[in-house]
PyMOL Python script that loads the backbone (N, CA, C, O; Angstrom):
from pymol import cmd

cmd.read_pdbstr("""\
ATOM      1  N   UNK A   1     189.420 110.614  47.551  1.00  0.00           N
ATOM      2  CA  UNK A   1     188.608 110.055  48.860  1.00  0.00           C
ATOM      3  C   UNK A   1     187.889 108.261  48.862  1.00  0.00           C
ATOM      4  O   UNK A   1     188.403 107.180  49.152  1.00  0.00           O
ATOM      5  N   UNK A   2     186.161 108.744  48.273  1.00  0.00           N
ATOM      6  CA  UNK A   2     185.888 107.754  47.288  1.00  0.00           C
ATOM      7  C   UNK A   2     186.701 106.430  46.795  1.00  0.00           C
ATOM      8  O   UNK A   2     186.438 105.267  47.100  1.00  0.00           O
ATOM      9  N   UNK A   3     188.031 107.017  45.738  1.00  0.00           N
ATOM     10  CA  UNK A   3     188.504 105.909  45.652  1.00  0.00           C
ATOM     11  C   UNK A   3     189.213 104.661  46.590  1.00  0.00           C
ATOM     12  O   UNK A   3     189.471 103.462  46.483  1.00  0.00           O
ATOM     13  N   UNK A   4     189.334 105.661  47.479  1.00  0.00           N
ATOM     14  CA  UNK A   4     190.297 105.042  47.908  1.00  0.00           C
ATOM     15  C   UNK A   4     189.211 103.822  49.081  1.00  0.00           C
ATOM     16  O   UNK A   4     189.352 102.722  49.614  1.00  0.00           O
ATOM     17  N   UNK A   5     188.447 104.612  49.008  1.00  0.00           N
ATOM     18  CA  UNK A   5     187.097 103.260  49.691  1.00  0.00           C
ATOM     19  C   UNK A   5     187.493 101.918  48.804  1.00  0.00           C
ATOM     20  O   UNK A   5     188.279 100.970  48.814  1.00  0.00           O
ATOM     21  N   UNK A   6     186.146 102.627  47.844  1.00  0.00           N
ATOM     22  CA  UNK A   6     185.898 101.883  46.766  1.00  0.00           C
ATOM     23  C   UNK A   6     187.628 100.447  46.612  1.00  0.00           C
ATOM     24  O   UNK A   6     187.680  99.226  46.756  1.00  0.00           O
ATOM     25  N   UNK A   7     188.510 101.321  46.330  1.00  0.00           N
ATOM     26  CA  UNK A   7     189.181  99.809  46.304  1.00  0.00           C
ATOM     27  C   UNK A   7     189.890  99.036  47.088  1.00  0.00           C
ATOM     28  O   UNK A   7     190.801  98.238  46.864  1.00  0.00           O
ATOM     29  N   UNK A   8     189.192  99.480  48.317  1.00  0.00           N
ATOM     30  CA  UNK A   8     189.555  99.068  49.298  1.00  0.00           C
ATOM     31  C   UNK A   8     188.191  97.684  49.859  1.00  0.00           C
ATOM     32  O   UNK A   8     188.137  96.705  50.605  1.00  0.00           O
ATOM     33  N   UNK A   9     187.319  98.430  48.942  1.00  0.00           N
ATOM     34  CA  UNK A   9     186.008  97.087  49.201  1.00  0.00           C
ATOM     35  C   UNK A   9     187.180  95.731  47.481  1.00  0.00           C
ATOM     36  O   UNK A   9     187.544  94.575  47.262  1.00  0.00           O
ATOM     37  N   UNK A  10     187.184  96.471  47.157  1.00  0.00           N
ATOM     38  CA  UNK A  10     187.961  95.627  45.846  1.00  0.00           C
ATOM     39  C   UNK A  10     188.666  94.460  46.705  1.00  0.00           C
ATOM     40  O   UNK A  10     188.150  93.355  46.537  1.00  0.00           O
ATOM     41  N   UNK A  11     189.814  94.515  47.643  1.00  0.00           N
ATOM     42  CA  UNK A  11     190.864  94.203  47.988  1.00  0.00           C
ATOM     43  C   UNK A  11     190.154  92.716  49.148  1.00  0.00           C
ATOM     44  O   UNK A  11     190.705  91.649  49.421  1.00  0.00           O
ATOM     45  N   UNK A  12     188.709  93.273  49.616  1.00  0.00           N
ATOM     46  CA  UNK A  12     188.366  92.595  50.549  1.00  0.00           C
ATOM     47  C   UNK A  12     187.843  91.630  50.231  1.00  0.00           C
ATOM     48  O   UNK A  12     188.032  90.628  50.921  1.00  0.00           O
ATOM     49  N   UNK A  13     186.772  91.542  48.777  1.00  0.00           N
ATOM     50  CA  UNK A  13     186.238  90.564  48.362  1.00  0.00           C
ATOM     51  C   UNK A  13     186.939  90.164  48.319  1.00  0.00           C
ATOM     52  O   UNK A  13     187.160  89.434  49.285  1.00  0.00           O
ATOM     53  N   UNK A  14     188.641  90.221  46.549  1.00  0.00           N
ATOM     54  CA  UNK A  14     189.005  89.398  46.219  1.00  0.00           C
ATOM     55  C   UNK A  14     189.973  88.482  47.155  1.00  0.00           C
ATOM     56  O   UNK A  14     190.323  87.334  46.882  1.00  0.00           O
ATOM     57  N   UNK A  15     190.391  89.348  48.507  1.00  0.00           N
ATOM     58  CA  UNK A  15     190.723  88.365  49.803  1.00  0.00           C
ATOM     59  C   UNK A  15     189.671  87.577  50.492  1.00  0.00           C
ATOM     60  O   UNK A  15     190.168  86.747  51.254  1.00  0.00           O
ATOM     61  N   UNK A  16     188.735  87.574  50.474  1.00  0.00           N
ATOM     62  CA  UNK A  16     187.562  86.634  50.755  1.00  0.00           C
ATOM     63  C   UNK A  16     187.615  85.628  50.263  1.00  0.00           C
ATOM     64  O   UNK A  16     187.517  84.645  50.997  1.00  0.00           O
ATOM     65  N   UNK A  17     187.814  85.412  48.628  1.00  0.00           N
ATOM     66  CA  UNK A  17     187.508  84.837  47.649  1.00  0.00           C
ATOM     67  C   UNK A  17     188.639  84.428  47.586  1.00  0.00           C
ATOM     68  O   UNK A  17     188.704  83.223  47.346  1.00  0.00           O
ATOM     69  N   UNK A  18     189.995  85.167  47.757  1.00  0.00           N
ATOM     70  CA  UNK A  18     190.975  83.087  47.974  1.00  0.00           C
ATOM     71  C   UNK A  18     191.266  82.445  49.226  1.00  0.00           C
ATOM     72  O   UNK A  18     192.165  81.658  49.519  1.00  0.00           O
ATOM     73  N   UNK A  19     190.100  83.056  50.074  1.00  0.00           N
ATOM     74  CA  UNK A  19     190.536  82.878  51.903  1.00  0.00           C
ATOM     75  C   UNK A  19     189.598  81.835  51.715  1.00  0.00           C
ATOM     76  O   UNK A  19     189.786  80.824  52.392  1.00  0.00           O
ATOM     77  N   UNK A  20     188.204  81.865  50.606  1.00  0.00           N
ATOM     78  CA  UNK A  20     187.299  80.025  50.078  1.00  0.00           C
ATOM     79  C   UNK A  20     187.535  79.783  49.537  1.00  0.00           C
ATOM     80  O   UNK A  20     187.175  78.620  49.716  1.00  0.00           O
ATOM     81  N   UNK A  21     187.950  79.771  48.762  1.00  0.00           N
ATOM     82  CA  UNK A  21     189.120  78.767  47.964  1.00  0.00           C
ATOM     83  C   UNK A  21     190.259  77.747  48.337  1.00  0.00           C
ATOM     84  O   UNK A  21     190.713  76.696  47.884  1.00  0.00           O
ATOM     85  N   UNK A  22     190.518  78.703  49.534  1.00  0.00           N
ATOM     86  CA  UNK A  22     192.296  78.422  50.106  1.00  0.00           C
ATOM     87  C   UNK A  22     190.815  76.291  51.466  1.00  0.00           C
ATOM     88  O   UNK A  22     190.956  75.077  51.318  1.00  0.00           O
ATOM     89  N   UNK A  23     189.745  77.122  52.482  1.00  0.00           N
ATOM     90  CA  UNK A  23     189.338  76.633  53.106  1.00  0.00           C
ATOM     91  C   UNK A  23     188.088  76.100  51.928  1.00  0.00           C
ATOM     92  O   UNK A  23     186.923  76.097  52.326  1.00  0.00           O
ATOM     93  N   UNK A  24     188.438  75.590  50.263  1.00  0.00           N
ATOM     94  CA  UNK A  24     187.600  75.010  50.392  1.00  0.00           C
ATOM     95  C   UNK A  24     187.521  75.257  49.223  1.00  0.00           C
ATOM     96  O   UNK A  24     186.741  75.950  48.569  1.00  0.00           O
ATOM     97  N   UNK A  25     189.267  74.022  48.713  1.00  0.00           N
ATOM     98  CA  UNK A  25     189.269  74.107  47.303  1.00  0.00           C
ATOM     99  C   UNK A  25     188.252  73.409  46.113  1.00  0.00           C
ATOM    100  O   UNK A  25     188.405  73.731  44.934  1.00  0.00           O
ATOM    101  N   UNK A  26     187.233  72.457  46.511  1.00  0.00           N
ATOM    102  CA  UNK A  26     186.636  71.809  46.031  1.00  0.00           C
ATOM    103  C   UNK A  26     185.746  73.086  45.317  1.00  0.00           C
ATOM    104  O   UNK A  26     185.588  73.009  44.098  1.00  0.00           O
ATOM    105  N   UNK A  27     185.168  74.242  46.029  1.00  0.00           N
ATOM    106  CA  UNK A  27     184.486  75.122  45.197  1.00  0.00           C
ATOM    107  C   UNK A  27     184.092  75.634  44.279  1.00  0.00           C
ATOM    108  O   UNK A  27     182.953  76.097  44.217  1.00  0.00           O
ATOM    109  N   UNK A  28     185.036  75.682  43.231  1.00  0.00           N
ATOM    110  CA  UNK A  28     185.381  76.769  42.214  1.00  0.00           C
ATOM    111  C   UNK A  28     184.759  76.334  41.098  1.00  0.00           C
ATOM    112  O   UNK A  28     184.444  77.143  40.225  1.00  0.00           O
ATOM    113  N   UNK A  29     184.359  74.285  40.909  1.00  0.00           N
ATOM    114  CA  UNK A  29     183.715  74.148  40.159  1.00  0.00           C
ATOM    115  C   UNK A  29     182.653  74.891  39.488  1.00  0.00           C
ATOM    116  O   UNK A  29     182.039  74.381  38.551  1.00  0.00           O
TER     117      UNK A  29
END
""", "prot")
cmd.dss("prot")
cmd.show_as("cartoon", "prot")
cmd.util.cbc("prot")
cmd.orient("prot")
């Protein structure tokens, strides 16, 4: 169960990173 929660946290972080890149494409520097 803990493994699933950890995976969800990782996915959420990745999704947030992608969303941030989409809304702020210049913030990649």
